[in-house]
N, C-alpha and C positions, 0 to 999 in steps of 0.2 A: 680552193684554198690558195691565196696568193703567196708569192715568194716570201714577203716579209713575215707573214704569219708562220710559214713553214720554217723560216730561219730562226724565229724566236723560240719555237718549240724545240728545234734541234739544239739550240744553245742551252735552253733550260734542262733538257735531258742530259746533255753533257755535264752541266754543272751538278745536277743531282748525282750522276754517276761518280763524279770526282769526290763529292761529299761522302758517298757510301764507301769509296775506297779509303778516304781519310779516316772515316770511323772504323773501318776494318783494321786499318793500320794501327790504331790506338789500342786494340786488343790483341794480345799475343799468347801463344802457348809457351809456358815456362816449365822446364823440366829440371831435375836435379837429384842429388844424392844426399841423404842425411846420415851422418856417422856420429859415433860417440868419441870420447877423448882418446880412445885407443885405435880409432880408425875403422872400427867394426860397424857395418851397416845396421841401422836401427829400424825395426819393423813396427808399424802401427803408430808412427809419429803423426800428430794432427798438424796439417798444413792448411791454414785458413787465411782468407783475404780480410784484413782488418776492417771492421765496420760492416761486414756483410755476412751472409750465411754460406757463401761460396767457399768450398774447401774439399779436402781429400785426405787420405792417409797414405803413408809410405807402404810399399809392398814388401815381399819377403827379402828383397835385395836392398831395401832402403831407398828405392827410387820413387819419385812422384812425378805427376804431370798435371798441370792446372792452367786453365785459360783465364788470363787476368788482364786488366787495363795497365797501361804503362805508368800511370800515376799511383798504382796500388802499392800497398805494403803487405808483405807476407809474414805471418806469425807461425813459428814452429814451436810446438809444445809437446811435452811428454812427462808423465808422472815421474817424479823423483829427479827431474832435470830442470835447469834454468831455461825459461822460455827465451826465444830470440826473435827479433823483428828485423826484417830486411826490406829496403825500398827496391822495387822492381826496376824502375827506370828503363834503360835500353837493354837490360840483361835478358837473355833467352835461357841461360842455364845458371841456376843458383845452387851451389853446393854449401851445405851448412854442417857445422860441427857443434853438437850440443854438449854442454858441460854438466856433470852431475851436480845436483844441489847438495853440496857437502854439508852445509849448515843444517839442513833438514828441519829448519824451524817452522816451515809451513806444513810439515807433516800433520795429518789430521789424527787426533787422538780421541778414542771413544770414551765418553764419560756418561754418567747417569742421565738417561733421557736426552742425549744429544751428543754433539761432537765439538771439539775446540782445536784450534791450531796449537801446536806445542809451544810456540812463542808466547801464547796468551794463557798458558796453563798456570794455575796458582796452587794446585794440590800436588800431592806425591803420587805419581802414576808411573808404573813400569810397564813397558810394552815389548812384545816380541812378535815378529812377523810369522805368518804361516809357512813361509819358505824355510825359515830356520827350523821350525818344528818338524816339517816334513823331511828335513835332512836326517832326522833321527828315526829310522824305521821301527816303530814300536806300535803295538795294537792299542795301548792306552796313552793318549796324547799327554796326560798328566806326567807321565814318566819323562817325556821330552822336555818338561819344564825344569828338571833338576839342573841347578847351577846357572840358569839362564837369566833370572830376574832378581834384582836386589830386594831383600826383605821377604822373599818367598822361599820357604824350605819344603822339600818334598821327600817323604820317607816311604819306602815300599814295604808292604807287609812281608813278602818273601818272593820266591820265584815262580809261584803257581800261575798258570794261564789266567789272565784277567784279574791278577792280584790287586787288592785294594791299595790305592796310593793316598797317603795322608798328606794333605796340603795345608800348610800353616802360613798365614800372613802376619808377620811381626809377632810370632809366638803364640797368640791366642790367649785369652784372659780367663775363660771359664774353667772350672774344675770338674763339675759333675755333668755339665751340659755340653753340647756340641761346640767344637772350635773350628768346624769346617767353614770355609768362606762361602759367601753367597755366589752361586753360579748363574750367570745371565747369558743366554745365547740368543743373539739377535733380538734383545729386549725382553725375552721371556725367561722366567726363573725355571731352572731345571735342578734335578737332584745331583747331577755330576756331569762331567764332560768325557767320561770313558767311552761313550757310544758315538763320538764324533770323529770321523777319520781326519788325520792331520792334513791330508790333501784337500779337504773341504774348507779349511780355515784360512781366512784372510789375515787375521791378527788376533792377538790376545792382549788385553789391557787389564792391568791389576790396579785397582784403587786401594790405597793403603792408609791414608790419613782421613780424619773426619771431614775435612773440606771436600773430599771426593766422595766419601761413603755416606755422609749424613743425608744425602738426597734419597737414600734407601732406608733411612730411619731404623726401624726395629729389626731390620734384616742385615744391617751393615756392620755390626760390631766386629766381626772376624775378617773384615776385608771383602772386597767384591772382585770377582773374576769375570770380565766381560769378554765374551767370545763373539767375534764377527765372522760369519761364514761368507764364502765367496758369493758374488752376485754378478749379474750380467753387465757387460760394458758395451758402449757404443762402438761399432765397427763390424768387420767381417766376422762370419761364423768361425769360431775357434773350437777345435776338438782336441782334448788332451787325454792321453792314456798313460797312467803310471802303474808299474808293476814291480813287485820285488819277490824274490824267493829267499827265504832265510833258513840257514842251517844252524841248529843249536848243538853245541858239544854236550856230551854226557857230563853232567855236573861233577864237581869234586865231591869227595866223601870224607867224612871224619875218620881219623886214624883210630883203628880198633885193635883189640887184642888178637894175636894170632892163635892158632889152635892150641899150642903148648901152654901159652900164658893163660888162655881161657880155662883150660882143663885144670891147671894148677890152682888158679885163684878160686875157681868154683869149689874144688875139693877142700881147699883150706878154709873158705868161709863156711861151707857146709859142716865141716868138722867143728869149727868154732861155735856154730849155731847150736850144736849139741844134739842129743837124742841119737837117732839112727841115721841122721842125714849124711854124716861123713862116710859111714860104711856103705850106705846105699849108692851114694855118688861114686865111690870107688868101684863098686860092682858094675855100675852103668858104664863107666869109662874103662874098666879093666885096670885098676890101679892098685899098687901095693902088693906085697908078697902074697896076699890072700887071693887076689884076682888077676894075676898075670904080669904085674910090673910093667905095664905098657906106657908109663908116663913119658919117658924119653922118646918113645916112638912117635909121639905127637909132634915132635920137632920136625919131622919129615912129612907130616900130614898137611895137605893144602887147606888153607882156610877159605871158607865159603862166606863171603860178605853178601848178604841178600840185598843190600842197597844196589849192588851191581845188577841184580836180577830185575829190580823194579824201575830203575832209572835207565834212560836210553838217550841216544841222539835223536833229536826231533827236528821237525821242519815246519815252516809257516809260509803261507802264500798271501799276497795282498794284491788286489786288482782295483783300480779306480779309473773310471771313465767319466769325463765331464764334457759338456757342450755349452757354449755361451756365445752371445752375440747380441745384436740389436741395432737400433737407430736412435735418432733424437727423441722418438716418442715411446718406443717399446724396447725394453731390455730383458733378457731372460738368461737363466742359468739352470742347468739340470745335471745331476750326477748320480752315479750308482757306484757302490763300493762293496767289495766282498773280502773278508779276512777269515782265514782258516788257520788256526794255530794249534799244533800238537803240544801237549805238555811233555816235559822231560821225564815225568813219571808215568808209568803205564796207566791206562784208563782215565787220563785227564786230558782236557782240551778246551778250546774256546773258538767260537765262530761268530761272525756278525755279518748280517746283510743290512745295508742302509741305502736309502734313496732320497733325493731331495729335489725340489723344483722351486725356483724363484722367478717372479716376474714383476717388473716395474712398468706401469703403463701411465703415460701422460694423457689425460683425458682432454684437457684443453689448457689454455694458458695458466689457469689458476688452480686446476684440480688434477691430482694424480692419485693413482692407486697402486698398492704393492701387496703381493701375496707370497706366502712361503708355506710349503708343505714338506714335512720330513717324516719318514717312516724308518724305524730301526727294529731289527729282530736279532736278539742276542741269545746265544746258547752256551751254557757252562756245563762241562762234564767233569765229574770227579768228586770223591769223598775220601774219608780216612786219610786226610793230608798228613796227619801225624805219623802215619806209617810211610814215611819217606826217608828222612835222615835217620829215623829210629829203627829202620828195618834191620840194622846190624845186630840188634839184640837177639834175634833168633840164632840158635846154635850154629857156630861156624864149622862144626864137625859133622859131615854128612853120614859117616859110618863109624860110630863109636866102637872101640876095640873091646868092649865088654858086653854086658847084657843090655842091648839097645831097646828091649821091650819094657825095661824098668823105668818108665817115665815118671811113675809116682814117687821116685826118689827125690824129686825136686819140690814136692809139696805144692803150694799155690803157684810156684813158678813153672809147673809142668808144661804150660802152653808154649813155653819157649823152646821145648825139645820135642814135643809131640809131632808125629808125622801128620801132614795135612793142615797144620796150623802155621805154616811158613807164611811170610809176608805176601808172597804172590797169591797164595790161596785165600788169604784174608782179604786182600784188595779185590780179587775177583768175586768174592762173596757179596760185596756191597756195590751198590750203584746209586748215583745221585745225578739226576739230569734236571737242570733248571733252564727254562726257556722264558724269555721276557720279550714282549712286543710293546713298542711305543709308537704312537702316532701323534703328531702335533701339527696344527694348522693355524696360520696367523694371517690376518688381513688388516690392512691399514689404509686410511684415506687422509690425504694431505691437501689442505686448502689454503692457498695464498690469498687471504681475505683482502688485504690492501697492502700497499708497499710497507714492508717491515713486519707485518703481522701474519703469522702462520699458525694454523690450527691443524692438529693431527689427532686422530683417534684410531686405536688399535684394539682388536679383539683376537685373543688366542684361545684355542681349545685344545686340550690334550687328553688322551686316554692311555692307560697302560694295563697290560694283562701279564700275569706271571703264573706259570705252572711248574711245580717242583715235584718230581717223583723220586722217592727214596726206597730202595730195595735192600733187604737183608736176607740173604739166602739161608740163614740159620746155622752157619758154621760154628759160631761162638754161643749163640743163645739156645740152640737146639730146636728152634722152630723159625720158619720164615715170616717176614713182616713186610708189608707194603704200606707206604704212607703217601698220600696225595694231598698237596696243598695248592689252593688257588687263591690268587689275589687279583683284585681289579680296582681301578680307581680313576679319578678324573681330576683335572685342574682347569680352572677358567681364569682368565685375566682380561680385564677391560681397562685400558688406560687412555686418558685424553689429556693433551697438553696444548697450551697456547704459548707461542714464542713471539716476542715483540722487540724489534730493534728500533729504539727511539730515533725519529728523524729530526733533521734540522739543527743538530747540535754543533755543527762545524767539523772541520777536519781533525781537531785536537781531542774531541770528546766522543766516546762511544759508550752507549748505555743500552743494556738489553735485559729483558725479564722473561722468565719462564714460570708458568704456574700449571699445576696439573692435578688430576684426580686418578686414583688407581683402586680397583676392586679386585681382590683375589679370593678364590674359593677352591677348596680341594677336599678330597675324601678318599679313603681306601678301605675296602672290605676284604675280609679273609674267611676262608672256610677250609677245613681239613677233615680227612678221614684216614684212620689207620686201622689195619687189620692184621691178625697174626694166625698162624697155623693153617696155611693153605694146603690143599691135598698134595700128596706126593705126585710128582710129575708136572705140577703147575710151574710154568715159566713165569718170569717177571711180567711178560705181556699178558699172560692169562690172569695173573693176580690183579693187575690194574683194569683189565677188562671185566672181571667179575670180583670186584673188591669186597663184596659181601660174603663170599664163600670161605669163611674163616672157621676156626674152632672156638666157639664162644666160651667153652669151659676153661680156656687159658686165662680168661679175664683180661685180655690185652687189647681188645677192640676199643677204639675211641673215635669220637667225631665231635665236631663243634664248629661254630662260626662266630665271627666278630663283625658287627656292623660298626664301621669306623665313625669316629667323632668328626663331623664336618668342621673344617677350619675356615674361618672368614676373616678377611682383613679389609678395612676401609681406610684409605689414605688420602691426605691432601698435602701437597708439597709445592715449593717454589724456590726459584734461584734468581739472583740478580748479579749481573756482571757490569763493572764499570772500568773503563780504561781512559787514561789521560795521556795524550801524545804517544800511546802505545808503550809507555815506559812505566806508568804507575797503574797497577792492576788491583782490583778489589772484587772478591766473590763472596756472596752471602747466601746461605741455603737454610731452609727450614722445612721440617716434615712433621706431620701429626699422623700417628698410626693408631687405629683402633683394632685390637686383636681379640678374637673369641677365645684365645688360649688362656686368658687371665680372667679373674673374677670380675663381676660387673663394676665394682668400684675401682678397678685398676685396668679397665679395657684400654684406655688411651695413654699414649706416651708421646712426648714432644722432644724433638731432636734438632737443635740449632747448630750451625757451624759458620765460620767465617775464615777467609784467607786473604792475604795481601801478597803482592809480588812487586819487585822493583827491577826493571831491566836496566842494570847499571851500564851495560855495554852500549846502550843507545843514548846515553847522556852526552851533551855537547862537549863536556870536559874530557870525555874518553875518546874523542875523535882522533887524537894523535896516536892512540893505541890500536887503531883499526887494522894496521898491518899484521898484527899477531893475535889480536883479540877478536873473536867472532861472536861470542855469546857469553854473557855473565848476568845471571838473574838470581836474585835473592828472594826466597819464599818463606812465609810463615803462616801457620794455620792453627785453629783451635776449634773444637766442637765435640758433640756427643752423638753416640749411636746406641742402638739397643740390640737385644738378642731375643727373638721369639721362637727360635728353633728348639722348642721344648715339647714335652708331652702335654697335650691339652687337658689332661686329667689331674695334673699335679695339685690343683687348688681344690679338687673335689674329694668328698669322702669316698673311700673304697670299701667294697663289701665282697664277701665270699660266701659260697653255699656250703652247707653241711647236711648230711643225711643222718637223721636220728630216729629213734623208735618212740612212738607215742601210742600207748594202749596196744602195743604189739604191731603197730603198723608203721611203715617207713614214711617219714615226713621230711621234706626239704625245708631247711630254715636258712635265714641269712644272718651272718654275723660280721662284725667289723674285720676289714682286711688289715694288713700290716701298716699301711700308710694312712695317716690322719690328714684330712683336707685342711687347706689354709686359705681362707677367703681373702687374706691380706697379701697374698703372694704378688710380687710386682717384678718388673723387668730387671734383668741384669743390664747395667748401663756402662758403656765404655767412654771415658773422657780421653780425647786424643790431642796431643800437642806435637807440633812438627815445625822444624826449621830446616830449610833446604837451600842448596846452592847448585844451579845448573851452570855448566861452563863449556866453552869450546875455544881452542887455540889453533893458530897456524892453519887457517882454512879448514878447520875441524879435523886436522890430523890427530889432535888430542881432544877428546870430548867426554862428557860424563856428568854425573850428579853426585852430591854428597848430602845425606839427610841425617838429622838427629831427631829422635822421637821419644816420647814418654806417654805410654798408654796406661790408664788406670781403669780397671773394671771393678765396679762396686755393686753392692746388693747381690752377692753371689748366692745362687740357689744351692743350699747344702742340707744334708740330712741331719736332723737334730732329734735325739731321743725324747719320747714323751712318757708321761706317767702310764704305767701298764694298766692302771685301773680304768683307763679310758677304753681299753680293748685294742689299742693300737700300739705299734712299736716305735714309729718315728714320724716326723713331719718335715716337709721341705720348708725352709725359712730363708729369708734374705739376711745372711749373717757374716759375710766375709768380703775381702777385697784383695785383688791381685794387681800387679803392675808389670809392665814390660818396658824396659829402657834399652835403647839401642842406637847403633850407627849403621848406615847403609852407604856403600860406595859402588857406583857403576862407572867403569872407566873403559873407554875405547880408544884405540890409537891405530892409525894407518902407518905401519912401519915402512912400507915401500909402496909407492904409487908410480907406475910406469905403463907404457903401452903393452908390453908383453908379460910383465910380472907385477903382481900386487900381493901384499901381505898385510893382514891386520890382526890385532889382538883385542879381545874384549874380556873384561874381568868384573866379577861381582864379589863383594865381601859384605857379610852380615855379622854384626855383633849384637846379640840380644841377651839381656840379663832379666830373667824372670824371677819374681819374688811374690810371696804371699804376705801382704802387708797387714792384714787383719783376719782373725778367724776366731769364732766363738769356741771357747774351751770345751764345750759339750758336744761339738760337732762330731758326727760319725764320719771320719775322713780317711780311715785306713782300710786297706784291702789286701787280699792275698792272691797269689797265683796258684796254678793247679799242680805244679810238679811236687812230688813227695806227699801229696794228699794231706791227710790230717796229721801225719807224722813229720811234717816239716816245721822247723823252728827258725826264727820266731813265727808266731801265728800269722802276723801281718808283715809281709815283706815289702809292700809299697805303702808309704805313709805320706801324710800331708802335715807340714809344720809351719807355724808362723815364723816369718823371717827367713824362710828357705824357699827354693824354687819348687815347682810341681815336679813329681817324678822322682822322689827320694826312695832309694832302696835301703831297707832296714835289715840289719843282720849283725853278725859278730865279726870283729876284727881278727883276722888270722895271725897267729904267731908261730906257724909251722906245726911241729909236733914235739911232744915230750921226748927228750933224748935221755940216754943213760946218765948223762952228766947233770941232769936236773934232780937226781936222787942221790941219797946216801943208801948204799947197799950193804946190808949186814945180816948174816944168818939167813940169807935168801929172801929178805924183806926189803922192799923199796919204800923209802921214806923221802918225801919231798924236802928239798933243801929250803932253808930260811929265805923268804922273799919270792919263792916260786908258788904262784897261786894254784890251788886245786880247782876242780870243775864240778859243778853240781847241777842236776836237772836239765842239762843241755844235751848231753850225749847218753846213749844207752847201748853199751857193748854187750854181746851175747855171753852166755854162761861159760863158753870155752875160755874166756879171758880170766876166769877165776884161778887159773894156774899161776897167775902173777900174784905173789903174796905182797900185800901192801899194809902200811900202818893203819891202825884202827880208824875207821871213818873216812879213809882216803880212797878216792876213785881213780886218780891218775896213775898211769903206768907207762913205761916206754912205748912209744909209737902212737899213743892216743893223740887225738886232735888237740892242739894247744891254742887257746884263744886269749886275747888281750883282756886284762882286768881293767875295764874302762872306768868303773866307779871307785876303784881303789879299795875295795872291801876285802882284798886278799883271797877272794874266791870268785871264780867266774860262774855266773848264773844267768837266768833270764833277764835280770836287771842290767846286764852288760850289753844287751842288744842296742845298737846305735846306728846312726846313718853311716853307711859304707859306700854309697854311690849316689851320684847326681847324674841322671840320664840326659837331661837337656843340654846340648852343646851350646857354648856361647859364640863360637866362630864357625860359620858355614859359608859356602859360596862355590864359585866355579870360574874357570877361565877357558877360553878357546882361541885357537888360531885358525884363520881362514885365509885362503889365497888362491891365486890361479897363475899358471904359466901358459900363455896362449890359450889353447883349447882344453888344457888340463886344469882341474880344480881340486882342491884338497881342504880338509878341515880336521882339527883335533879338538875334542871337547873333554875337559877334565872337570870333575867335581871333587870337593874336599870338605872335610869336617875336622875341626880341631877342638878336642875336649869332649865332654860327655862320657858316660859309662854305659856299657852293655852288660846285661844280666845273663851270664852264661849258665843257664839252668841245666843244659845238657851235661856239662862237666860236673856240676854239683850232684846231679842224680847218679852219675857213675860212682861218686864217692860215698853214696848212701848204701848201707847194708840192706835195709828194707826187709828185714826178717826173711821169710822164705818166699815173699811175693815176687822177687826177681832172681830166685836162686839159679835158674837155668839160663839166665840172660847173659849175653856177652856185654862187655863194657868198653868204654873208650880206652885208648892205648895208655893214657896217663896212669891207669891202675897198676901197670907193671912197675911204675916208679914209686908206688906206695910202700910205706914201711911194712916189713914182713915179720911175722912172729912164728911161722911154720917153716920147717925144713924137712928134707927127705933124708932118711938114714941109709946106711949101706944095704939094708934089706929092701929098700924102696918104699918104706912106710913113712907116713907123715908123723911128725912129732912137734910139740910146742917148745920153742926156744925161749928161755927166760933168763939165762945167765948173761950178765952184762957184756963180757968180751965176745961171746957168741953172737949176741944181738948186733954189736958194732960191726962184726965181720960180715954178717948177713945183710946189713943195711948201709954199706959204704956209699952207695949211689942213690939212696932213697931221697925223693924230693917232696913227697906228700905224706900226710898222716895215714895210718892204718884205716882202711875204708870199711870198717865193720860196724860203725855206729848205725843202729836200727833207725835212728832219726835222720831225716834229711836236714842238713844245717846250711843256712844261707851265710856264706863266709866271703870276706873281702877278697880272698885269693882268686876267686873266679868272677868278681865284678871288675871288668877289664876296661881299659881305655878304648873308646870307640872311634878314635881319630883315624882318618884314612885319606888317601889320595887315589882317585880312580880315573883311569882313562876310559871315560864313558863311551866315546865314539871316535873312530878314525875313518874318514871317508876319502876316497880317491875317485874322481870322476873325469870323464872325457866327453866333450861335445863334438859330434861329427862335423866336419867342414860343411858349410852351407851349400857349396856347389855339389856336394854329394847328395845331401838330403833333398835338395831342390829337384833333382832328377827323379826322385821317388815320390814327389808330391808332398813332402813333409817339410814343415817349417823349422823344426828343431828336434834333434835326437841326442839324448845324453845317456851314457852308460856309467854306472857307478858301482863301487864296492864299499860296504860299510862293515867295520868290525865293532862290536859292542861289548862292553865289560871286558876289555882285553887284559887289564891287570888292575889290581888293587893293592896298594902299599899300606899295610896296617900291622899293628902289633897284636891284634886280636887272635886268640888261639882257636876260635870257632871258624865257621865257614865264611861269614860276612858280617861286618859290624853294622851295616845298614839294614836292620831287621826290626820288625815289630809284630811278633806272632799274634798277639791279641790286640787288634786294631781298635776294638770297641772297649778295651779295658775289662775290668771285672766289677760287677755290681755298680756300674755307673761311674767308676773311678778309673783314671788312666793308669796304664802299666806300660809306659814307653820303653823301647829298646829291650824287650823281653825276648830272649832267644831260647826257644824250647821246641824241638821237633819241627823246625821250620822247613818248608819246601825250598830246596836249594836253588840258587840262581845259576844261570847258565852263561856261557860265553857264546856269542852268536856271530855268524858271518852272513852278510846279506849281499845279494847281487840284484841290481835293479836297472830299470830303463824308464826314461821319461821321454814321451813322444808328443809333439805338438803338430797338428795339421792346420 
C-alpha cells in the first residue's frame, strides 16, 4: 500500500470519526424535575418527545431522565393538568411546573354507550369522583351520594347494617311501580350498587334529562346512574392498600316512662278498662291499701330499658387491596375487598367479599380486547328489626313489689311482663341469615375499521344465588320452625355499536353517529321449604340438616317452587352529534325497545329525544370577557323515556288453586285470582323538558350549573276495581299522570388558592314539586300502614289525590283535648257549650269513663281527644279525616368544605332537607289505649304529660276525678289528651316537620412527608379520621327525620317517611390509612 493510499484512508477515518462525534453531540441526556403549582413533586407525569414514541414518566420524587436530540421538543402531560411543551435546544436540565386544568372542560363524562367531553355535553349530567365517595367510609356507596349531586335525593331505610337506600332522580314519576333509577356498572345493568366498594369506583355519572336517558329507552324514565370502576393505566405497577376501622356509638334511645310513671299509668288504664283488671294490676305491683301501698316506692326503683340491653357499641372493618399497571399494549387492574360490619343491635351484621379483575389488550393497530370479571359474596344477619327501638315496651320493673307471678292480670298484654319474654330472649329466639353470591363476566372487542369508524361488541354474563335461612326457636309460637329459601337466576347482555366520525368536513364542522343493537335476557327461580315441630334438642343446624324431621300433625309444613318468567328485551338505538365551531351543539337520540313484559300488541315502545347547546363564552363577541369568564353554555333538551321495571305478569290472567270435595274425594280446581289481566296494558312514558346553564368565572374559582326541568309521566299503571261477577277484584290500567317540576343548582367555589393552604366549597340545591295531574276517580289508590292494626283510624292513612303530591298522610287535625272550659257543668253533668263540636265514631274510651256524666247523646268529656271539625257539621266524625301531611320535601341538598394546609387535609360534608313531613307512628301508638293488647307495655315519656282522670287518695287507693276544679288542679301541666282511646288515631299532632341539617362527615387527614415514605419503599401514606352523623339539627321529636321504615310501601303503594319501630342510626368514628407502593 503506497503512502497516498494510506493517507487517504487515514483522512477518511478521521472524517468519519468527526461525523460520529458530531452526531453524538446532537443527542444529549436531559434531566429535570416536574412540580405542581404548589411546588410539590408530581409522580407519573408523561414526558414524551413530540412526534416520536420516545418517552418516560417521572419517578416518586418527580424526576425524569431522557435521551433526546437538541432540536427536539418535550411534552409534559398529566390527567387533570394543562399539558406543557418545551424546546430542548442547548438545555441539559429542564424543570417544569404544571398547572391544574381549572376549567375542567376536557373532563370525560360517561354517557350511554360512550363518553363525551364536558365542554361538548348537551344533556343534564351530574358527576362525582370515586375519590370523593371513598372519603365517606360507608359500606353502601349509595349513602355516600347524599347531598353530593344536584337532582339526586337519597333516603335511608334506617340504621340497620346493609340498610336499603332509596335513590330518586328528580322525584320519580310512577305511583305503583318502581321509581328506582337504572343502574349501569361498566356498561352492564345491575340491580343496585350496594355491592361495589367505593375504593373500586372511578366515577359516578347520573343522567337526568331525556337527552341523556332516552338512549336507554324503556329503562331510562327514572334516570340512569352510570358507575365506572377503576381500570389499569399505562405505567409502572402500582399497589394500593386502603383500610379503615370504624367504631359506632351505642345509638340514642327514645325517652320512655320511668318505673313510677309506668306503674301509675298502667294501673290507671287497667282500672279504666274495667272488670278485674285494675284490682289484679294493683295486686301484681303491690298497690293501694289492699296490697301494700307501694306506689311511691317505685319512685326509687331503677327503670330497666331493654333497648340498652339489645343495642351496643359496634365496630366495622374494611380492607381494600388493588394492583394496576401496564404498557401501551396491555393494561390490567385487580382488586379484592372485604367489609365486616357489626350491627348496633345484637344478632345483626353485614359482611361482603368482592374481587375484580380487568384487562385491556391491544391486539394490533386496529383491534383491541377488554375483559372484566367481578365476584361478590354478601351476607346479612338479623331479623326482628322491629324489636329494636320498641324493646322499651317490655316492663321496666325487674322486681314488682307485689305478686310477680300474676302475669295474667294483663290479659293479652301479659307477654310484656312474663319472664323469658324479654326482648333479649325474643331476639335470641329468632335467626335470619341471608347469603347472596353474584358473578359477572364481560368481554368486549373493539375494531377500528377505518379512520373514524369504530365497531364494538360486548357480551356479559351474570349469575346470582341467594340462600336464606330463617329459624324460630318456638318461644312465642310454642313450636320451632325452620324455613329455607333458595333463589338463583341469570342475566345475559349482548350489545353491538358502530361509531363513525365523519371525515373531511373541515375544522369548523364535527359530525358523528352511533348506532347499536342490544339484547337482554334474565330469569330468576325460587324454591322454599318450611317445617315446624322439630324434636326437642334439635338445634338450628340440626333442623336445616334434616328439614323433613317435623311434626306433620301441626299442619305447618310447606314447600313450593316458582319457575320465573323469562324477561327478554330487543333494542335498536342511535345517536347523532353535530358541532359547528365547537360553539353550536346538537344531539339527537332514538331508541326502539321490544319487551316481553307487555302484551304482544304493546311489545314495542319508541323513545326519541333531542338537545341543543350554545357555548356563549366561545363567541367572538365575548372575547373581551375572557379575563373573568371561563365558561358559559346554554342547554335545552326534550324527549321521552319509558319504564319497563314492572312485573311481567300484570297483563296476564291470574289463577289460584282450591281443594274441594267431589263425590267424597279431594279434587284440586283452578279459579280466578284477584287480578284480571289486561292485554292492552302499555308503557308508563315520561316526557322530559330541560333548560340548563353551565358557568365558570375567574379561572373557575366560581363554577357550576343551573337547570330547570319539567317531567311528565303519563299512562300510569294503577289498580282499578272490576265487576265482581268476573271473579276478579281489580285490574291494572293506564289511567293517570304525574309531573315533577324543579330547579337544580350546583355551585363550587375556590375560596383560597395558595401553595400551602387551599379551601373550596361545593353546594347543591334541589327544588322539586311533585303533582298528580290526572287520576281516574275509580282508581284504588289508598293504602294503610301497620301500626294500630285494624283499630287504627282512618282506615287509609296514606292516600293519593289528584292535584296533590304523592305521599299524602290522611288523618284528623288535632285540636288538643277537651278542657273543663268547653263544658257547662251543672248537677254533676258536663254539657258542651254552643259551638264546641262533639265527636262520634272516631274514639272509643273504656267503660271506666262512664263515671263522667254527660248530656244525653254526648260523648265528649274533659281530657278526651279533641279534633277539628273540618266539614263544619258541628260533629267530628270519620268524614273529617283530611290531608294532614305531605311527606315529599320540596327542598333538599348538601354542601361541603374541603381544603388542605401543607400535608394536612380536611373536609366537612353537610346534608339538609327543608319541608316534608315525617309520620311519627311511634308516638301515636303510645297514645293508643289498645284495649288489653298492650296493657303491660311501657310507653313513651310523652304519656306522663297526658291528661289524667285518676288520682290517689290518702289511703293510697286510686279514684276517678270528675269535679272541674279537681281536674284543673290535676292537669295544670297537661300537654296531650287522655291516652285511653282503644282506637289508634292518626292525628296531625304527631305528623311533624322533617326538616334537618346534618353534619354527615368530618374528615381530618395527614399525608406523611415523601422523604419519610420513600425510605420505606412507599409512594404515599395518608392517615385519616372521619366522624359520621356527628349531629343533626331538627325539630322532630323522634330519633331521626331521615327515615323510611317501609321502603317497599304497602300493597304496591308508597308510604314515605313512615317512622315506626325503625332500627336507630348511629354516630361513628373511623380511623383509616391509605398506602400506595
